[in-house]
N, C-alpha and C positions, 0 to 999 in steps of 0.2 A: 243417694237421692238424685233423681233425674230432674233436669231443667224442664219446666212445662212447655208443651208444644205451642201454646198460645204465645209464649215469649218469642219463640223461633219465628212463627208466622208474622208477628208484629214487626220484627226486624226486617223481614223481606218487604213488608208493606211500607215501612219507613223509607226504604231506598227504592221507591217504585220505578224510577227511570232506569237506574242501573239494573234492577231485576228484570225489567221488560226487555232491555237491550240484550242482556245475557240469555234470557229465555228465548228471545227471537233468534239468536245465533244457533242455539241448540235445536230450535224448531225447524230451521232450514235443513240441518243435517238429518233430523228425524224424517222430514218430508222426503228427502232423497232416498233414505233407507227404506221407508214404507212403500214408496212408489216402485222401487226396484222389486221388492217382494210381491207387490200387487201385479206388476207386469208379468213376472214369472208365473204367478198363480193363474193369471188370466190366460196366458199362453197354454199352460198345461191343461186348464179346464176346457179350453176351446178344442184342443186336439183329442183329449180323452173323451169328451162328449161326442166327438165325431164317430166313435165306435160303439157298437152294441156288444154286450158281453157274450151273447149266444150266437154272434156272427163270427165267421172265420174267413180270413183272407188268405188266398193261395197265390204266391208269386214264385218267380224263378229263384232257385237257390243262389245265394250270393248277391242278389239284387237288394239294395237298401231301400228302394222306393218303387212304386208302380211304374214310374217313367222308365226306369232301367230294366224292368222285367219283361218277360215274354212267355206266354203260355199258348201252345198250339191248340187247335180245335180238338184233336183227339184227346189231348191231356185234359182240356176243360170238360169234355164229355165224361171222362173217367171220374173226375173229382165230383161233378154235380150229381152223378148217379150212385155215389157211395151210400150204403145203408144208413150212415149216421146223419145224412142230410134230410132235413124236414121236407115235407111235401105240402103243396097248397091245393087250390082248386083243380079238379080233373087229375089229381095224382101227379102233377108236375112238380119237379124239385124246386124248392125255394132257393134259387141260385141266380146270380147276375154275372154274366160274362162281360167284363168291362175293358175298355181301352182308355188310356190316359195320355194326353199330349199337352204341350204348352203352345200358346199363341201369344202374340204381343198385342196389348190393348193400351190405349192412351187414357190415363187417369184424368179426371176433370181438373183443369187448370195446370196440368203437368206438361213439360216440354218434351219429355222422352216417354216412349211406351214402356209398359211393365209386363212381365210374364204372368199369364193367367192360365189356370188349369182348365182344360176341356175334358170332361169325363163322358165317355160313351157308356150308356147303361141300357139294360133291358127294362121292360115294364116291372119286373120283379125287383129292380133296384129301388123303387119307391116303397115297396112292401118291406124290404129289408131295412130301410131307414125310416122308422116311424116318426122321427123328429122332423123330417122334411115335410113341410106343409105349403101348399100352393096358396099364395096371398093375392095373386093377380093373374088374370088370364087363365090359361089351361095348360095341361101337359102336352108335350110334343107327340105327334102321331107316329107310331112305329113305321119305319121305312121311309120317313120323310126328312127333308132338310130343315126341320124345325128344331129350335133349342129353347131351353128355359134357363134363366140366370138366377144366381143366388142373391140374397138381399144385400150383402156387402158389395157385390159387383154392381148391382142396380144403383146403389147410393154413391159409389165412388168413381164410376167410369163413364166415359162419353159414348153416346150412340147405342145404349143398351135398354131403351124403353120398349115396352110391348108394342109390336107392330113395326119396329125398325129392323134393319138388316145388318148383319156383320158379314164381311167377306174374308174368308180364310180357306186354305187348302183348295184354292181355285174354284170355290163355290160361294154362292150367296145363301146365308142361313137366316131364316126369319125367327125373330124372338116372339114367342107366343105366350110366355108366362114368366112370373117371378115367384120364387119360393123362399120361404124362411126355414132355415135349418136349425133353429134354436141356438144361435150363437156358436155353432160348431164350425169345423173347418170347411164343411160343404157350402157355407155361405159365401165363400170366396171362389166358388167354382161355377162353370157353365156346363149344363147337362144336355146331351142329345142322344140320338139313337146310335148304339154301339156299332152296328153293321155299316150304317151310312158313314160314320166317322172313320171306320177302318178303311173303307173304300176310298174316301176322300184323301186320307193321309197315306194311302198305299201301304197299309199294314196287313201282314198275313197272320199275325198272332195277337191274341188278347194281352193286355197288360196284367190283368188279375182276374180271379174268379172269387166272388163273394157268395158264401153259402150260409144258411141258417141251420143250426144244429137241431136235430130232433129232440135231443136232451142235452143240457149244458155239460153233463158229465161225459159225453161222447167225444170230447175233443181229443183226449189222449189216444183213443182208438183210431180216430181219423188220422191223426198225425203219424201214428205208428204204421198204418197201412200205406200212407203216402210215401213215407221214408223207405218202406220195404218194396214198393212196386218199382221194378226196373224200367217201366215205361215212363215214369214220372221223374222229372228233374226239378221238382218243386218243393217248396216248404210251406207249411201253414202256420198261421198265428191267429190268436184271438184278435178280433178287429180292434178292440180297445187297447190291447198291448201293442199292436202294430202302429197305431196312431200316436200312442204315448212315446214310442221310440223315435217318431218323427220330430218330437219336440226337444230331444236331448241336446243336439248341437246348439240350437238357438238359445235354449234355456241356459246352458252353460255359459255362453257368451254374454247374455244379459246379466246373469248373476255375477260373473267375475268382473265385468266392467263396472256394474253398479256398486258392488261392494268395495271395489278399489277406490272409486270416487268418494264413497261414504267414509272409508278409512281416512282418506286425506282430509276431507272436510271435518271429520270428527276430532282430529288432532287440534285444528284451529278452534273448534267450539270448546273443547276441554281446556285449552289454554285460556280462552276468554273467561270461562267459569272460574278457573284457578286465579286469574288476576282479580276478578270480582271478589272472590272470597278472601284473598290476601288483603285487598283494600278494606274489606269489612273488618278483618282482624286488626289491622293497623288503626282504624278509626275507633275501635272498641276495646283498646288495651285496658283502660281504666275500668271499664264495665266488666271485663273478664276478671280483673283483680278483685272487684267488689263481689262478684259471684263466688270466687274462691274463698274470700274472707267470710262469706256467709255460710260456708261449709260445703259447697259443691266441689266434688273431687274432680281430678283431671279427666277421668273417664266421662263424667257428666258433661264437661265442657266439650270434649272431643265428640261425644254423641250429639250434642246440640248443633254443632257446626256441620257435622255430617248429615244430620236430618235437614238442615237448612239447604245444603247443596243438593240433597236428594229431592227436596221440594222444588228447587230450581230446575232440576232435570225433568221432574214430572210435569211441571208447567210447560216446559218446552216440548216435551213428548206429546202432551194432550193437544197443544196448538198445532204442532206439525202433523199429527195424525188426523186432526179435524180437517186441515186443508187437503191432505192426501186423499181423504175419503171422497172429496169432490171429484177426483179423477175417475171415479166409477161411471160418471156420466159421459166420459170421453172414450172414443175408440182409437185404437192404434193400428197402424198398418206397416208391415215390414216384409222382408223377403225371407221365406223359409229356407234355411241353409241346406236342407235335405233335397227339396224339390226345385229350388230357385224360382219359386212362384210367389206371387203376392199373397199374403195371409193377413186377414183382419181379425183382431180380437180386442177385448176390453180389459181394463184394469179390474181386478177382483180383490176385494177386502174380505178376509176371513177372520174368525176369532183367533186363530193361531198367529196371524200377522199382527193383530192388535196386541196380543201378549208379547210377541217378540219385539215389537216396536217400543212398547212401554218399558220392557226390560232393558233394551238398548239405551233408552233415554236416561233411565235411572243409573245405569252403569257409567254413562258419561258424566252425570252429576256427581257420582261417588268418586270416580277417578279424578275429576277436576277439583273436588273439594277436600280430598284426603290430606294433602300436604298442608294447606292452610289450616285445617282443623287440628292437625298434629302440632303445628306451631302455636295455635291458641292454647292447646292443652299443656304445652311445655312452658308457658310463661310463668315466671315466679310471682307470687302474690305481692311481695314488697316492691319489686321493680314495676309491676303494673300499677300499683297505687301511687307510686312516685311520679308516674307520667301524667297523672290527672291534673 
């Protein structure tokens, strides 16, 4: 015969202050755990959303990023004229030959400048990235020293309003527009004309070539031809895969650091729950003896105290998760370990994170309450009643 759940819940309510303090400690750990997962999910979503599945990125073999890459003009011409590449108006290939460099800009309120990505694109670059929408001003004119800035740059840096000028590469560049890239990595970039930027930075090769596939299944054909062509020292990846790889180092760092802190904090929280449950057992020895005298077996007593600790963990989990969910309204900015450039992204709460967080909180409650529950179940009826 099992002890009623209402009895267990009433015991928690009777010790409201102790229950609240213990649940608060568990909630703090759950908050840290959830925010780490949300931070990692937000980073991955930002970089994965940067790429389109039917777009392909060509870079130099062995280059981990576009900044390290170099593609000569003849190589770029070979890649963009491949039969697998889709064509647009006038039969022109849907390809963007791009150059990527870093410049230093000062963040609003910061003392030191931060690296920012400058991307030189062709007009096809906007067509290949449908998530990029102009929200203010206009696009840069081809062949001019005009630039457009991403939303994260416009919000977080000084001197980047429409009409203002930035000076880099010994030229003045006029900001003519602001674009929203749908919370992707492009929001943390500045775009301008590829040829003008190459001249300004004295580059003789592009950093990458982005092409749109005629058919999504043509990727393997394109990759095989690029690998087999002796004129090409390049490799191709799906754009989504390429940007997903960019998140690996930073994602690993965030996860390892966050879970290490969570593990340390969780030990303290479980000890707190254990102390609470031991105190509960000590204060209810006679009550436990009465339950045993009424016919409840040791297993029922063990189950009741485990349920009590699980409810304690669940309460802490729900509170911690509720507070962590508010982090979705905040944005986070850090340095991408791959490009060493500033990257802005948001916390992302997913159903999987909710499930993992609640499971973690229940596990803390179970581990913290197991030994006290075992002690309660092992009490002898006679000894318990004598202590009354």
